[in-house]
FITOR-679815 format. One line per 5 residues: number of its first residue (from 0); their letters; for each residue x, y, z of N, C-alpha, C, O, CB. Coordinates in steps of 0.05 Angstrom, whole numbers, always signed. Glycine has a CB too. Example, Ala and Ser with C-alpha at 12.3 -4.5 7.8 and 13.67 -1.06 7.14 Angstrom:
<atoms>
0	AS	+264/-114/+156/+246/-90/+156/+264/-66/+156/+285/-66/+169/+226/-89/+181; +257/-45/+142/+273/-21/+143/+258/+1/+157/+268/+23/+161/+282/-12/+114
</atoms>
This chain:
<atoms>
0	MEIKT	-2535/-1376/+629/-2521/-1354/+642/-2533/-1330/+626/-2542/-1330/+603/-2489/-1356/+640; -2532/-1310/+644/-2544/-1279/+635/-2530/-1260/+650/-2522/-1264/+673/-2577/-1274/+642; -2525/-1237/+634/-2515/-1213/+645/-2532/-1192/+636/-2536/-1188/+612/-2486/-1207/+638; -2546/-1176/+657/-2562/-1159/+648/-2556/-1130/+665/-2554/-1127/+690/-2593/-1172/+650; -2555/-1113/+648/-2552/-1083/+663/-2573/-1066/+650/-2590/-1074/+635/-2521/-1066/+657
5	NEYRV	-2570/-1039/+659/-2589/-1023/+649/-2584/-1016/+614/-2602/-1010/+599/-2589/-997/+669; -2563/-1017/+609/-2551/-1014/+580/-2551/-1037/+563/-2553/-1032/+539/-2522/-1005/+582; -2550/-1062/+570/-2548/-1087/+554/-2552/-1110/+567/-2549/-1112/+592/-2524/-1089/+541; -2559/-1131/+550/-2564/-1157/+563/-2550/-1177/+546/-2548/-1173/+522/-2594/-1163/+566; -2540/-1199/+557/-2525/-1222/+542/-2533/-1244/+554/-2533/-1244/+579/-2494/-1221/+543
10	WSDGS	-2542/-1263/+543/-2554/-1288/+551/-2550/-1310/+532/-2550/-1305/+508/-2581/-1284/+555; -2548/-1336/+539/-2545/-1357/+524/-2569/-1377/+528/-2582/-1377/+548/-2519/-1370/+530; -2574/-1393/+506/-2592/-1409/+504/-2589/-1433/+485/-2592/-1432/+461/-2611/-1396/+499; -2583/-1452/+499/-2571/-1475/+479/-2543/-1470/+466/-2524/-1467/+482/-2592/-1479/+454; -2540/-1468/+440/-2514/-1458/+429/-2511/-1435/+418/-2494/-1430/+401/-2504/-1472/+413
15	TVYYE	-2531/-1416/+428/-2537/-1388/+418/-2530/-1370/+438/-2541/-1372/+460/-2564/-1383/+411; -2512/-1349/+432/-2510/-1326/+451/-2525/-1302/+440/-2520/-1295/+417/-2480/-1319/+456; -2541/-1290/+454/-2558/-1269/+445/-2546/-1241/+460/-2538/-1240/+484/-2592/-1277/+452; -2548/-1219/+442/-2534/-1194/+453/-2553/-1173/+448/-2562/-1173/+425/-2505/-1187/+439; -2561/-1154/+463/-2581/-1131/+460/-2575/-1113/+474/-2563/-1118/+495/-2606/-1136/+466
20	GTMRL	-2580/-1085/+467/-2575/-1058/+478/-2552/-1044/+467/-2546/-1044/+443/-2572/-1059/+506; -2539/-1033/+485/-2514/-1012/+477/-2491/-1025/+495/-2493/-1026/+519/-2519/-975/+485; -2470/-1034/+482/-2447/-1043/+499/-2425/-1019/+492/-2414/-1016/+470/-2436/-1077/+491; -2422/-1002/+517/-2398/-984/+514/-2377/-988/+535/-2367/-968/+544/-2406/-956/+515; -2370/-1012/+544/-2351/-1016/+567/-2327/-1010/+556/-2320/-1012/+533/-2351/-1044/+579
25	SSPED	-2312/-999/+577/-2283/-979/+573/-2263/-998/+567/-2244/-987/+557/-2272/-959/+601; -2262/-1022/+570/-2234/-1034/+566/-2241/-1065/+560/-2263/-1073/+567/-2212/-1031/+594; -2225/-1079/+547/-2228/-1109/+547/-2232/-1124/+572/-2244/-1146/+573/-2206/-1120/+535; -2220/-1110/+593/-2222/-1124/+615/-2252/-1124/+626/-2261/-1144/+637/-2203/-1115/+634; -2267/-1102/+622/-2291/-1098/+628/-2312/-1117/+614/-2334/-1120/+623/-2296/-1071/+623
30	YAPIQ	-2302/-1130/+588/-2318/-1149/+572/-2312/-1176/+585/-2324/-1195/+575/-2311/-1148/+541; -2297/-1180/+602/-2288/-1206/+615/-2313/-1227/+619/-2312/-1250/+611/-2275/-1198/+643; -2334/-1215/+634/-2356/-1234/+641/-2371/-1242/+612/-2380/-1264/+610/-2377/-1219/+663; -2372/-1225/+595/-2385/-1231/+572/-2368/-1253/+556/-2377/-1273/+547/-2390/-1205/+556; -2342/-1245/+556/-2325/-1268/+543/-2329/-1293/+558/-2330/-1314/+545/-2295/-1262/+542
35	AIMNE	-2330/-1294/+586/-2335/-1317/+598/-2355/-1335/+587/-2349/-1359/+583/-2342/-1312/+621; -2383/-1324/+581/-2402/-1338/+574/-2397/-1348/+547/-2408/-1369/+540/-2425/-1325/+577; -2383/-1337/+530/-2377/-1346/+503/-2355/-1368/+504/-2356/-1386/+488/-2369/-1321/+486; -2333/-1364/+525/-2312/-1386/+524/-2324/-1411/+540/-2315/-1434/+537/-2281/-1376/+538; -2345/-1403/+557/-2359/-1431/+570/-2371/-1448/+548/-2367/-1472/+548/-2386/-1424/+592
40	MLAAK	-2386/-1434/+527/-2398/-1447/+507/-2380/-1459/+489/-2387/-1479/+478/-2414/-1431/+493; -2358/-1448/+485/-2338/-1463/+467/-2323/-1484/+482/-2314/-1504/+470/-2316/-1443/+454; -2319/-1482/+507/-2307/-1505/+522/-2326/-1528/+519/-2314/-1550/+516/-2304/-1497/+553; -2349/-1529/+520/-2370/-1546/+515/-2371/-1563/+488/-2386/-1582/+485/-2392/-1531/+517; -2353/-1552/+467/-2350/-1562/+441/-2375/-1569/+426/-2378/-1591/+416/-2334/-1585/+443
45	PARID	-2392/-1551/+425/-2417/-1560/+408/-2409/-1557/+380/-2390/-1543/+373/-2444/-1544/+413; -2426/-1571/+363/-2420/-1573/+334/-2421/-1546/+324/-2406/-1543/+304/-2439/-1591/+318; -2433/-1525/+330/-2434/-1499/+326/-2444/-1478/+349/-2459/-1485/+367/-2450/-1497/+304; -2434/-1455/+345/-2441/-1435/+362/-2452/-1413/+344/-2441/-1407/+322/-2418/-1426/+379; -2473/-1402/+354/-2491/-1378/+341/-2486/-1355/+360/-2491/-1357/+384/-2525/-1384/+340
50	LDLTG	-2475/-1333/+347/-2478/-1306/+361/-2500/-1288/+348/-2497/-1280/+325/-2451/-1291/+361; -2519/-1283/+362/-2545/-1267/+353/-2539/-1234/+360/-2541/-1226/+383/-2574/-1279/+371; -2532/-1220/+341/-2526/-1196/+348/-2548/-1172/+342/-2546/-1148/+349/-2500/-1192/+335; -2570/-1184/+329/-2591/-1169/+316/-2604/-1146/+336/-2617/-1127/+328/-2615/-1189/+306; -2599/-1151/+362/-2613/-1131/+385/-2588/-1113/+394/-2590/-1097/+413/-2627/-1149/+414
55	LEFLN	-2568/-1115/+381/-2545/-1097/+394/-2539/-1073/+377/-2525/-1073/+357/-2517/-1113/+398; -2552/-1052/+387/-2555/-1030/+376/-2526/-1011/+373/-2522/-994/+355/-2577/-1018/+392; -2507/-1018/+393/-2484/-1005/+393/-2461/-1020/+404/-2465/-1032/+426/-2487/-980/+405; -2436/-1022/+391/-2412/-1036/+402/-2392/-1021/+395/-2388/-1011/+372/-2408/-1066/+393; -2374/-1017/+420/-2350/-998/+415/-2327/-1017/+402/-2330/-1039/+390/-2338/-981/+445
60	SSGIN	-2305/-1005/+408/-2283/-1021/+391/-2272/-1042/+409/-2263/-1062/+399/-2259/-1002/+380; -2273/-1038/+435/-2263/-1062/+452/-2285/-1087/+452/-2279/-1110/+459/-2258/-1051/+484; -2308/-1077/+444/-2327/-1099/+441/-2324/-1117/+417/-2329/-1141/+418/-2352/-1089/+441; -2317/-1101/+395/-2312/-1110/+368/-2290/-1127/+374/-2294/-1151/+368/-2306/-1088/+345; -2269/-1123/+384/-2242/-1134/+393/-2250/-1159/+407/-2236/-1178/+400/-2224/-1113/+413
65	LFAKF	-2268/-1163/+423/-2279/-1186/+434/-2286/-1207/+416/-2278/-1230/+416/-2300/-1179/+448; -2305/-1195/+397/-2317/-1216/+376/-2294/-1226/+358/-2293/-1249/+348/-2340/-1201/+357; -2275/-1207/+354/-2250/-1220/+332/-2235/-1239/+349/-2227/-1259/+337/-2226/-1195/+317; -2229/-1236/+371/-2213/-1255/+387/-2228/-1280/+390/-2218/-1301/+384/-2207/-1244/+415; -2255/-1278/+398/-2274/-1302/+402/-2270/-1317/+372/-2264/-1341/+371/-2309/-1291/+410
70	TIEVR	-2274/-1301/+348/-2271/-1313/+321/-2250/-1329/+317/-2253/-1351/+307/-2269/-1295/+303; -2227/-1319/+326/-2199/-1334/+323/-2202/-1356/+343/-2194/-1378/+335/-2171/-1314/+329; -2209/-1356/+363/-2209/-1382/+383/-2228/-1402/+369/-2221/-1426/+369/-2221/-1374/+417; -2250/-1396/+358/-2268/-1414/+347/-2255/-1430/+322/-2257/-1454/+318/-2294/-1399/+339; -2241/-1414/+307/-2226/-1422/+285/-2206/-1445/+291/-2202/-1465/+276/-2213/-1399/+275
75	KQADV	-2194/-1439/+312/-2173/-1460/+325/-2186/-1488/+331/-2172/-1508/+333/-2160/-1448/+353; -2215/-1490/+333/-2225/-1514/+338/-2239/-1521/+312/-2258/-1509/+303/-2242/-1515/+362; -2225/-1544/+302/-2232/-1556/+274/-2262/-1566/+281/-2278/-1562/+263/-2209/-1584/+263; -2269/-1576/+300/-2295/-1588/+303/-2320/-1572/+314/-2341/-1582/+319/-2292/-1609/+321; -2316/-1544/+316/-2336/-1523/+323/-2345/-1505/+300/-2327/-1492/+291/-2325/-1504/+343
80	GLGVK	-2365/-1502/+290/-2371/-1482/+272/-2383/-1457/+284/-2393/-1459/+306/-2388/-1491/+253; -2381/-1434/+271/-2391/-1408/+281/-2409/-1393/+263/-2403/-1390/+239/-2369/-1390/+288; -2427/-1384/+272/-2449/-1370/+258/-2455/-1343/+271/-2457/-1341/+295/-2474/-1387/+259; -2456/-1322/+253/-2459/-1292/+267/-2485/-1282/+251/-2487/-1283/+227/-2428/-1268/+260; -2502/-1274/+267/-2527/-1263/+252/-2532/-1233/+263/-2534/-1228/+287/-2554/-1281/+258
85	GTTQI	-2532/-1214/+241/-2534/-1186/+249/-2559/-1174/+234/-2577/-1189/+225/-2507/-1169/+242; -2559/-1148/+231/-2582/-1138/+214/-2573/-1111/+202/-2559/-1094/+214/-2610/-1135/+233; -2584/-1109/+178/-2579/-1083/+162/-2592/-1062/+176/-2585/-1040/+168/-2590/-1084/+133; -2607/-1063/+193/-2624/-1039/+208/-2602/-1024/+226/-2605/-1001/+233/-2650/-1052/+229; -2581/-1039/+232/-2560/-1025/+253/-2534/-1020/+235/-2520/-1039/+228/-2551/-1047/+281
90	PWQSK	-2529/-996/+229/-2509/-993/+209/-2479/-1006/+217/-2466/-1018/+200/-2507/-961/+205; -2471/-1003/+243/-2444/-1015/+250/-2443/-1044/+243/-2421/-1053/+240/-2438/-1011/+279; -2464/-1060/+241/-2462/-1083/+239/-2458/-1091/+210/-2444/-1112/+206/-2483/-1092/+251; -2466/-1080/+190/-2460/-1083/+163/-2433/-1073/+157/-2421/-1080/+137/-2479/-1068/+146; -2424/-1056/+175/-2395/-1046/+168/-2376/-1064/+181/-2357/-1071/+167/-2390/-1016/+179
95	SLPNL	-2378/-1073/+207/-2359/-1087/+221/-2360/-1114/+219/-2337/-1125/+218/-2359/-1080/+245; -2382/-1133/+219/-2383/-1157/+222/-2371/-1171/+197/-2359/-1192/+202/-2409/-1165/+228; -2372/-1164/+173/-2358/-1176/+149/-2328/-1182/+155/-2315/-1199/+143/-2361/-1155/+124; -2318/-1164/+174/-2288/-1167/+182/-2283/-1196/+193/-2264/-1209/+186/-2280/-1146/+204; -2302/-1204/+211/-2300/-1227/+221/-2294/-1251/+203/-2277/-1267/+209/-2323/-1230/+234
100	KKLFP	-2307/-1253/+179/-2306/-1271/+160/-2278/-1270/+147/-2269/-1291/+137/-2329/-1266/+142; -2265/-1247/+147/-2235/-1244/+138/-2218/-1262/+156/-2200/-1276/+148/-2224/-1213/+141; -2227/-1259/+185/-2212/-1275/+205/-2218/-1305/+204/-2203/-1322/+214/-2219/-1265/+232; -2245/-1311/+191/-2247/-1342/+195/-2265/-1346/+169/-2290/-1345/+172/-2262/-1353/+228; -2254/-1350/+148/-2272/-1356/+120/-2296/-1370/+121/-2316/-1366/+107/-2257/-1372/+100
105	ALDLQ	-2293/-1395/+144/-2315/-1414/+145/-2338/-1401/+162/-2359/-1413/+164/-2304/-1443/+158; -2335/-1380/+173/-2359/-1370/+193/-2383/-1363/+173/-2380/-1351/+151/-2349/-1340/+213; -2406/-1374/+183/-2433/-1367/+173/-2445/-1336/+179/-2461/-1332/+197/-2452/-1387/+185; -2435/-1318/+164/-2448/-1294/+168/-2473/-1289/+155/-2476/-1294/+131/-2431/-1276/+162; -2492/-1277/+170/-2522/-1271/+160/-2526/-1247/+169/-2530/-1243/+193/-2545/-1290/+169
110	IV	-2526/-1223/+146/-2534/-1198/+157/-2559/-1194/+139/-2557/-1192/+115/-2512/-1174/+156; -2586/-1193/+155/-2608/-1192/+141/-2626/-1167/+150/-2648/-1163/+139/-2621/-1218/+144
</atoms>
């Protein structure tokens, strides 16, 4: 599944969801199609889900909330692991992504 606009692209490949561009959607409801991709992957109950955010240049608070809620949903699934990959090249990632680890200590967070 893929969502592609002029500003951002979200797609899945196996058990990884990739994000790139600038996501400034105005409300949590606007993030519903992106959440659907993530939830569909979670419903398949893979051993691990990876979220690759290294290409995501900007994410607003509604988007950060999306990732927080998803992290909590994965935490409820004892048999599904979660990995999040970010980059130090994009300042918001170094600042915001460590908060996901507070929600789910078993999260494999890599900020490179």
